[in-house]
LODO-630396 format. One line per 5 residues: number of its first residue (from 1); their letters; for each residue x, y, z of N, C-alpha, C. Coordinates in pm, whole numbers, padded with zeros to 5 digits. Layout:
BEGIN
NUM) a) X/Y/Z/X/Y/Z/X/Y/Z  ...
***
This chain:
BEGIN
1) kvvrl) 10050/07195/11151/10124/07334/11251/10100/07471/11170  10090/07546/11300/10041/07694/11224/10174/07784/11277  10221/07833/11186/10330/07901/11155/10306/08076/11144  10389/08167/11250/10331/08304/11236/10439/08334/11217  10435/08438/11068/10520/08501/11004/10498/08709/11026
6) rwdap) 10548/08768/11061/10618/08904/11056/10558/08973/10881  10482/09018/10920/10464/09113/10770/10465/09298/10766  10563/09340/10799/10570/09479/10820/10464/09578/10614  10331/09550/10695/10298/09644/10576/10196/09721/10620  10219/09860/10612/10185/09999/10615/10019/09976/10571
11) aalgr) 10025/09960/10435/09886/09928/10375/09798/09826/10453  09835/09714/10535/09698/09656/10615/09692/09708/10776  09748/09808/10829/09717/09832/10925/09613/09874/10976  09574/09865/11075/09404/09860/11097/09312/09807/11011  09343/09747/10925/09209/09702/10854/09198/09507/10882
16) evraa) 09074/09487/10825/09028/09356/10807/09098/09272/10714  09101/09164/10737/09179/09057/10630/09050/08993/10592  09007/09019/10464/08867/08926/10419/08873/08791/10385  09028/08745/10340/09002/08636/10281/09207/08593/10224  09208/08519/10227/09389/08504/10215/09409/08399/10133
21) amsrd) 09509/08384/10010/09516/08291/09911/09739/08247/09920  09756/08148/09967/09887/08148/09906/09913/08039/09791  10045/08070/09681/10010/08104/09574/10061/07860/09630  10013/07810/09523/10040/07637/09545/10185/07598/09556  10281/07715/09494/10399/07681/09487/10462/07740/09667
26) gtrlv) 10374/07790/09733/10409/07840/09887/10533/07995/09864  10549/08024/09752/10585/08167/09729/10555/08306/09741  10378/08280/09727/10357/08441/09729/10214/08415/09834  10178/08474/09908/10085/08527/09942/09977/08649/09929  09861/08600/09905/09736/08766/09891/09638/08772/09970
31) maisr) 09629/08877/10048/09540/08897/10117/09463/09016/10040  09336/09042/10087/09218/09106/10087/09220/09178/10183  09229/09276/10186/09213/09404/10286/09115/09524/10252  09067/09501/10395/08934/09620/10417/08950/09744/10357  08909/09813/10271/08951/09990/10231/08842/10069/10317
36) pgggs) 08887/10164/10320/08800/10268/10403/08657/10316/10313  08543/10324/10343/08451/10334/10266/08366/10212/10218  08388/10103/10227/08401/09998/10177/08454/09946/10077  08458/09832/10031/08526/09741/09917/08676/09673/09970  08747/09627/09893/08899/09544/09932/08977/09583/09845
41) rllma) 09110/09530/09882/09187/09577/09814/09294/09459/09837  09361/09412/09741/09422/09336/09734/09614/09334/09777  09650/09272/09853/09815/09285/09881/09917/09197/09866  10016/09154/09792/10080/09074/09764/10212/09054/09895  10251/08951/09885/10371/08933/09969/10449/08826/09922
46) rvlrs) 10554/08819/09906/10714/08727/09900/10684/08649/10045  10700/08552/10070/10765/08460/10164/10906/08428/10126  10965/08448/10222/11093/08465/10272/11140/08291/10373  11247/08235/10259/11211/08140/10340/11411/08098/10388  11407/08027/10502/11571/07990/10540/11650/07928/10386
51) pdtag) 11785/07917/10344/11850/07927/10270/11874/07765/10279  11873/07716/10397/11862/07521/10381/11785/07501/10324  11809/07375/10316/11734/07281/10212/11571/07236/10263  11582/07309/10398/11444/07288/10503/11362/07362/10417  11400/07503/10386/11286/07614/10347/11247/07641/10436
56) kplgl) 11273/07651/10574/11115/07689/10653/11115/07854/10610  10937/07892/10623/10943/08002/10606/10961/08134/10760  11065/08221/10682/11106/08291/10803/10995/08407/10812  10940/08474/10721/10855/08619/10696/10818/08666/10584  10757/08745/10570/10709/08800/10476/10756/08921/10387
61) rstgt) 10750/08959/10243/10788/09084/10268/10712/09133/10153  10677/09265/10189/10545/09329/10076/10571/09341/09928  10508/09279/09849/10528/09337/09681/10429/09460/09654  10312/09492/09731/10265/09596/09725/10147/09558/09648  10008/09659/09621/09888/09649/09581/09872/09551/09413
66) vqtga) 09816/09434/09432/09735/09409/09297/09697/09476/09233  09707/09515/09130/09592/09600/08987/09486/09589/08980  09365/09646/09048/09250/09557/08908/09152/09700/08868  09237/09759/08900/09138/09861/08804/09007/09940/08863  08955/09831/08977/08832/09858/09004/08803/09830/09110
71) qlrgl) 08698/09860/09195/08647/09834/09353/08616/09728/09374  08658/09644/09471/08632/09514/09460/08574/09494/09602  08379/09521/09575/08285/09542/09657/08243/09375/09699  08197/09343/09811/08159/09209/09806/08249/09098/09810  08375/09144/09865/08427/08981/09843/08414/08891/09944
76) vdlgw) 08412/08786/09922/08395/08629/10025/08537/08601/09996  08583/08564/09877/08694/08513/09913/08812/08460/09790  08952/08435/09794/09057/08413/09663/09084/08240/09676  09162/08270/09540/09190/08135/09526/09299/08143/09401  09408/08097/09394/09461/08084/09242/09451/08022/09157
81) rdttt) 09414/08033/09008/09368/08005/08886/09472/07943/08843  09591/07980/08871/09734/07918/08764/09857/08037/08835  09943/08070/08801/10043/08092/08872/10022/08241/08839  09973/08315/08723/09957/08401/08743/09849/08466/08731  09739/08396/08814/09592/08468/08801/09535/08440/08881
86) lavlv) 09453/08506/08963/09352/08484/09126/09230/08473/09033  09160/08407/09133/09011/08379/09089/08964/08442/09255  08849/08564/09217/08811/08650/09318/08677/08613/09300  08619/08599/09428/08461/08606/09459/08415/08677/09549  08298/08689/09438/08257/08852/09492/08071/08830/09452
91) rpdrv) 08033/08899/09630/07931/08907/09619/07834/09032/09598  07804/09079/09459/07787/09244/09430/07674/09302/09518  07553/09193/09558/07424/09212/09565/07403/09138/09643  07244/09127/09707/07269/09014/09800/07184/08875/09718  07181/08868/09634/07097/08773/09530/07258/08682/09418
96) ssrvl) 07319/08775/09450/07400/08690/09304/07564/08691/09375  07610/08598/09328/07746/08602/09312/07844/08552/09168  07971/08624/09159/08059/08559/09006/08197/08601/09054  08229/08554/09033/08412/08506/08989/08463/08599/08907  08574/08707/08933/08686/08754/08855/08813/08708/08859
101) avpvd) 08861/08745/08729/08990/08711/08725/09092/08798/08746  09185/08766/08824/09308/08904/08837/09401/08865/08809  09469/08959/08712/09609/08874/08655/09721/08951/08782  09816/08854/08769/09940/08883/08893/10030/08939/08837  10050/08904/08707/10172/08864/08663/10284/08990/08659
106) gqras) 10199/09123/08592/10286/09267/08589/10334/09255/08470  10225/09169/08354/10272/09183/08240/10179/09258/08157  10026/09265/08219/09953/09341/08164/09927/09455/08245  09903/09562/08150/09901/09706/08135/09830/09772/08242  09663/09699/08206/09582/09805/08248/09551/09670/08425
111) galle) 09612/09559/08447/09587/09547/08542/09437/09518/08595  09352/09523/08436/09199/09528/08454/09141/09371/08521  09076/09383/08618/08951/09252/08603/08899/09186/08513  08885/09091/08501/08805/09046/08408/08716/08932/08439  08590/08956/08359/08453/08934/08441/08504/08785/08379
116) dsdvl) 08522/08641/08448/08533/08545/08419/08431/08470/08429  08308/08493/08475/08189/08402/08514/08061/08444/08443  07956/08385/08440/07783/08473/08413/07812/08476/08547  07690/08534/08596/07631/08562/08747/07554/08447/08801  07613/08389/08909/07571/08253/08968/07447/08364/09068
121) fgrav) 07350/08304/09042/07204/08324/09154/07173/08224/09261  07287/08287/09359/07279/08217/09450/07394/08294/09581  07402/08269/09687/07504/08342/09782/07608/08278/09809  07712/08312/09729/07834/08212/09765/07885/08222/09850  07963/08119/09977/08047/08159/10071/08181/08158/10094
126) amaas) 08226/08045/10003/08297/07984/09963/08378/07952/09832  08490/07924/09792/08544/07895/09673/08676/07805/09699  08684/07728/09568/08825/07666/09575/08847/07711/09447  09011/07722/09400/09048/07720/09270/09129/07606/09295  09155/07576/09132/09296/07470/09071/09287/07512/08958
131) pepeq) 09408/07445/08917/09455/07503/08758/09441/07465/08673  09344/07328/08716/09290/07243/08610/09162/07295/08578  09107/07274/08443/08983/07299/08379/08888/07296/08459  08751/07336/08469/08683/07297/08529/08689/07304/08698  08788/07352/08748/08813/07347/08901/08786/07461/08986
136) vrvtt) 08727/07571/08970/08648/07696/09028/08532/07563/09102  08524/07590/09203/08384/07553/09262/08342/07625/09400  08214/07640/09416/08173/07748/09493/08077/07672/09593  08043/07685/09739/07976/07668/09787/07850/07780/09843  07729/07738/09860/07633/07862/09885/07552/07875/09986
141) tggdh) 07479/07943/10035/07447/07985/10216/07328/07871/10158  07242/07770/10085/07186/07693/10089/07188/07556/10040  07343/07523/10079/07425/07433/10086/07472/07362/09931  07429/07437/09808/07465/07403/09706/07610/07358/09634  07661/07332/09578/07776/07332/09528/07820/07349/09424
146) yvlsp) 07835/07464/09324/07884/07492/09166/07979/07428/09135  08020/07446/09021/08137/07419/08935/08128/07509/08767  08279/07633/08818/08249/07722/08680/08300/07656/08528  08260/07638/08450/08321/07552/08378/08402/07679/08255  08483/07590/08161/08584/07704/08112/08488/07812/08063
151) pgrwr) 08412/07838/07981/08350/07913/07891/08274/08049/07991  08295/08044/08139/08229/08084/08233/08088/08057/08235  08049/07949/08242/07919/07936/08294/07895/07781/08423  07773/07808/08523/07748/07736/08648/07715/07649/08606  07753/07565/08632/07687/07385/08628/07715/07336/08809
156) lvpgd) 07522/07306/08812/07519/07234/08992/07563/07131/08945  07652/07124/09080/07735/06953/09108/07575/06899/09084  07552/06789/09054/07428/06697/09136/07450/06616/09194  07382/06558/09292/07385/06457/09474/07282/06586/09538  07309/06489/09680/07247/06540/09790/07352/06631/09829
161) raplr) 07241/06739/09891/07338/06850/09989/07401/06815/10133  07495/06799/10097/07595/06716/10157/07618/06871/10232  07671/06838/10397/07714/06937/10458/07826/06943/10487  07856/07041/10387/08004/07075/10325/07991/07181/10335  08079/07316/10422/08066/07424/10425/08196/07472/10307
166) sptyv) 08285/07415/10309/08372/07482/10255/08468/07378/10135  08487/07419/10002/08512/07297/09886/08679/07325/09915  08728/07242/09881/08869/07260/09881/08952/07148/09776  09076/07214/09713/09148/07094/09654/09287/07060/09732  09344/06970/09768/09469/06921/09796/09591/06986/09682
171) g) 09635/07081/09813/09803/07143/09731/09811/07254/09728
***
């Protein structure tokens, strides 16, 4: 079922939404919005819910821009690594991809991106993230699937090249 929610976010007016990710507990939404001159910025909103036991979503309340300390060029996809960290899939050039960790807990003063992975020499087109170790997966234009191991190394998932366009996790 599709639920349409109103969000009055002046920073998003007239901008393209490049990617979005709902937190696993359904309380926060992060959207990557195009910036003038290129790159993206991340906007976060709280999901407002009805006070009854159904907890029906009623709308979104903007909580501001997620500070990254850098331009997000070539942003492809977003996912929640855990309750305080986003995984951001970027393609900085035509032949490589990388996953960056973005803290969203407000406790880190710099708000700086963490280069969470080695460069993947492939054009990633989709990502799925989960709080479990080794649970960031990407799919490339060639149909290959890769898993990001905890030390930030990419591992090709063996097997045939299934026609999977986008990995995902339940929940």
